[in-house]
C-alpha positions as CSV (number, residue, x, y, z in Angstrom):
1,M,-19.7,-8.1,53.7
2,S,-18.3,-4.8,54.8
3,D,-19.8,-1.5,54.0
4,T,-16.3,-0.2,53.1
5,L,-16.1,-2.3,49.9
6,K,-17.3,-0.3,46.9
7,T,-19.6,-2.2,44.7
8,R,-18.8,-2.1,41.0
9,P,-21.5,-0.5,38.8
10,T,-23.3,-2.8,36.4
11,Y,-23.8,-1.5,32.9
12,R,-26.6,-2.8,30.6
13,N,-27.4,-1.3,27.3
14,I,-24.4,1.0,27.4
15,H,-25.0,4.6,26.4
16,V,-22.4,6.5,24.5
17,S,-21.6,8.6,27.6
18,Q,-20.7,5.5,29.5
19,I,-18.1,4.1,27.0
20,V,-15.2,5.9,28.8
21,K,-16.1,4.1,32.1
22,Y,-16.7,0.7,30.6
23,R,-13.8,-1.8,30.9
24,L,-13.8,-4.0,27.8
25,P,-12.4,-7.5,28.5
26,P,-9.3,-8.6,26.5
27,A,-11.4,-10.8,24.2
28,G,-13.5,-7.8,23.3
29,I,-10.4,-5.7,22.6
30,V,-9.0,-8.5,20.4
31,S,-12.3,-8.8,18.5
32,I,-12.4,-5.1,17.8
33,L,-8.7,-5.0,16.8
34,H,-9.3,-8.0,14.5
35,R,-11.9,-5.9,12.6
36,V,-9.8,-2.8,12.6
37,S,-6.7,-4.7,11.3
38,G,-8.8,-6.2,8.5
39,V,-10.2,-2.9,7.5
40,G,-6.8,-1.3,7.6
41,M,-5.2,-3.9,5.4
42,F,-8.1,-3.6,3.0
43,F,-7.7,0.2,2.6
44,L,-3.9,0.0,2.4
45,M,-4.1,-2.6,-0.3
46,P,-2.9,-0.1,-3.0
47,F,0.2,0.6,-0.8
48,I,0.8,-3.1,-0.4
49,I,0.5,-3.6,-4.2
50,W,2.9,-0.7,-4.8
51,M,5.4,-2.1,-2.4
52,F,5.3,-5.5,-3.9
53,D,5.4,-4.3,-7.5
54,T,8.3,-1.8,-7.0
55,S,10.3,-4.3,-4.9
56,V,10.3,-7.1,-7.5
57,T,10.0,-5.5,-10.9
58,S,13.7,-4.6,-11.5
59,E,16.8,-3.5,-9.8
60,I,16.0,0.2,-10.6
61,S,12.5,0.0,-9.2
62,Y,13.9,-1.7,-6.1
63,S,16.3,1.1,-5.5
64,Q,13.4,3.6,-5.9
65,F,11.5,1.5,-3.4
66,T,14.3,1.6,-0.8
67,S,14.9,5.4,-1.4
68,V,11.2,6.1,-0.5
69,F,11.7,4.5,2.8
70,A,15.1,6.1,3.4
71,G,14.5,9.7,2.1
72,G,10.7,9.9,1.5
73,A,8.7,10.9,-1.5
74,G,7.3,14.3,-2.4
75,I,6.6,16.2,0.8
76,L,6.3,13.1,2.9
77,P,9.4,12.0,4.9
78,G,10.6,8.4,4.9
79,W,9.6,7.7,8.5
80,I,5.9,8.2,7.4
81,F,6.3,5.3,5.0
82,K,8.1,3.2,7.6
83,L,5.3,3.9,10.1
84,I,2.7,2.8,7.6
85,A,4.7,-0.4,6.9
86,L,4.9,-1.0,10.6
87,G,1.2,-0.6,10.9
88,L,0.7,-3.1,8.1
89,I,3.1,-5.5,9.9
90,W,1.0,-5.2,13.1
91,A,-2.3,-5.5,11.2
92,F,-1.2,-8.7,9.4
93,L,0.2,-10.3,12.5
94,H,-2.7,-9.4,14.7
95,H,-5.3,-10.4,12.1
96,F,-3.5,-13.7,11.5
97,I,-3.1,-14.6,15.2
98,A,-6.6,-13.6,16.1
99,G,-7.9,-15.6,13.1
100,V,-6.0,-18.7,14.3
101,R,-7.4,-18.1,17.8
102,H,-11.0,-18.0,16.4
103,L,-10.4,-21.1,14.3
104,W,-9.0,-22.9,17.3
105,M,-12.0,-22.0,19.4
106,D,-14.4,-23.1,16.6
107,M,-12.6,-26.4,16.0
108,T,-12.2,-27.4,19.6
109,H,-15.3,-25.8,21.1
110,A,-13.0,-24.2,23.7
111,V,-15.4,-21.4,24.4
112,T,-14.9,-20.7,28.1
113,K,-14.4,-17.4,29.8
114,E,-11.0,-18.4,31.1
115,F,-9.7,-19.6,27.7
116,G,-11.1,-16.6,26.0
117,H,-9.3,-14.3,28.5
118,S,-6.0,-16.1,28.3
119,S,-6.0,-16.6,24.5
120,A,-6.9,-12.9,24.0
121,L,-4.0,-11.8,26.2
122,A,-1.7,-14.2,24.3
123,T,-2.9,-12.8,21.0
124,L,-2.3,-9.2,22.1
125,G,1.1,-10.0,23.5
126,L,2.3,-12.2,20.6
127,S,1.2,-9.7,18.0
128,I,3.0,-6.8,19.7
129,V,6.2,-8.8,20.4
130,L,6.4,-10.1,16.8
131,T,5.6,-6.6,15.4
132,V,8.5,-5.2,17.5
133,L,10.9,-7.9,16.3
134,L,9.9,-7.7,12.6
135,G,9.4,-3.9,12.6
136,S,12.8,-3.3,14.2
137,K,14.4,-4.0,10.8
138,L,12.6,-0.9,9.4
139,F,14.1,1.6,11.8
140,F,17.5,0.1,12.5
């Protein structure tokens, strides 16, 4: 082994000051985002209920619903509501895909480092691609 190769540092019991240097594997990122998306959907539940209620109650409430996304409400512009809806789209898709990934790993006992890495990358990629496809309807 050559002396020119730089050895990678090994971190054990990571301190808060080392978090910036630590490279989290894709499976760890998916796990954290799975929790974040679940919490986000929970706290945005009143917004989800409002969207569902106003979109299906009547034709008048549906027009009010669409006008909020087009022109805004109060001092908030419409793009803020579109951005929140886009975040909800991503949260749902990511949470769903990551949940299916976890169920698959539990049912098949496919708990290997290689499968965890590849399925985490697939989860991240698929949730982003589907978010872009479904969210494009909001902005165009």
